[in-house]
N, C-alpha and C positions, 0 to 999 in steps of 0.2 A: 735325805735331802730335800727331798718335796715336800715332803712334810714341812719342815722348818721354814721353807719358801713360801708355804701357804699360810704359815702362821704370822710371819713380819708382812706380807701383803692384808691381812685381814687387821692388823695392828695400825699398820701405817695408814690404811683408808681413814678411819675417823680422822686423822691428824690432818690430811690433804682435804678431807671434806670441811674441816676448820678452816683452814687455809683460804679457800677457794668462797667461803661464807664469808670469811673476813673482809677480803678483797672488795666482794658486790656490794657488802653494808660501806664501804670507804668511798663507794662513787657517791658524790654530791648529788642534787637533784638540780636541773638547769636552773641559774639565776633567773628570777623575773624581778620585774622594776617594780620596786617597793620603797615609800619613803624611806630617805637616807642613802637610798642608790646612786650613785655617778652613772650616767648615763650617757652613750654616745650614739647621736644618730644624723641618717642623712635624710633632708625631706626638702621638699618642693611644694609652695605655699601658689593657690590658683586662685585667683577671681572667680565668682560664679561666669563671667561672661569666656572665660577660658583664660584670661592674661596670666602668665607666670609672674607674680609679684616677687618672689625671692626662690632662690633655691644654693643647696651648697652641694649638691650631684656633684662628683668628678673634683671636691675641693677637701677641705679641712671638714670631718666631724664635728657638729654644734653639741656640745659636753655641758649638759646641764645636774644639780643634785636634784633629785623627785623630791616633794614636798617643800622646795625652799622658796618657791613662787618664782623661779626665775625664765619659767616659761608661762604661757597663758595658762591659768589655772584649768581651765575647761580641758585644755589641752594635753595638762598633763593626767587628769582625773581618765581619759581614755585609754593613756600609754600605761596605766598602773596594771600590772600582772604579766605584760610581754614578754616574751623570751628574748635572745641574741640570735639574727635571722629574719625575725617576724616583720611583719610589714602591716601597716592599716591606714586606711583612708578614713581621716578626719573630717566632719566637717561642719563648723562651727556657727551660729547666727553671729550677727552685728552683736549683740548683747552680751555675749557668751564669749568673745574676742574683743574688740576694741570700743564697745561702747555706740550710741547713736552718735550721730553728731550734734555736738551741743551748741546752740544759739548763742549762749553766753561766752563761748570760747572765740567769736570774731570781735576784734580789736579794731580800733582804728590809733593809727599811727600817724605822726607828720611825715609829709613825703621827704623828708630830709632825712630822715633815720633810716629809708631803705636804698643801697647802692643804686645809682643811674642804670646800671645793667640788670637790676634784678628786679625794675618796676612793670614788671608784664603778668596777667592773671598766670596761677598755675606755676611759677618760680617757686623751687623749693628753698628755701634759706633755716638755717640754724640760729636762734636766737638762746640768748645766757642770760639768767637769772639773777638778780645780785648776791643770790648762794653760791652761784656759780655752777648751777645745773643747768644742763643745756636739752635743747626740746628742738624738733622739727618744725615749722614753720612755713605755712604756704600763702604765699599771695594771692588774695580774693578777689580785690576789686582795685583798680585804679581811678583814684578821682583826681582833680586841678590841684588841689592842698593835703590830700590825707590819701593814707592806703589804709583798705581793710584786708587785713592779715588774720588768717585762720589759724588756733594754736590747736584745736583737733589731732589726733593723730590720724596720719596721713590715711591709714585704714579704717579710720573710725566711720560708721555706717555702712560695712559692707561684711556680707557672708565672707567664711574663709575654708577653703578644703588645704588641709594638709596630706599630702601622700610622704608617709614616714617607714622606716626602715632602721630598725635596731640592731644597730652596728657592736656595742659593748655594754656590760653592766659591771659594773665595780660594787 
């Protein structure tokens, strides 16, 4: 009987080895951010003076599709190859983010086109183009009969730092 058990054990050993080998091969490598990935991130956006410009920490994750230019292309490039749970600090120059301030995007509008309570430099408004597109507008200067508005992105001309944590990759 002992000889028979040994024979069975020797017979089962290669089978068990194949099962263990198959299970190890079935494990997929961790997902990494690549074009086409749907990525969920947690972030804090900070200006060079330390001011927090935006954050979603403690709130809903930002979900975007890598390679679709849904976030800044330079930021997207820096996140490529990261895995779930990884964190990264990314610094972008003004040119890599929203560009330098474009003087051509300062426009003069009649005083009457700006609501009375918004006629203060620095006031943020939302303008709507004839096509229906909306964009942020900032009151730059108030004159007697007209107002100069700034159509540049509010973060134009600023270097940005993103502290990012990868929450999910699909």
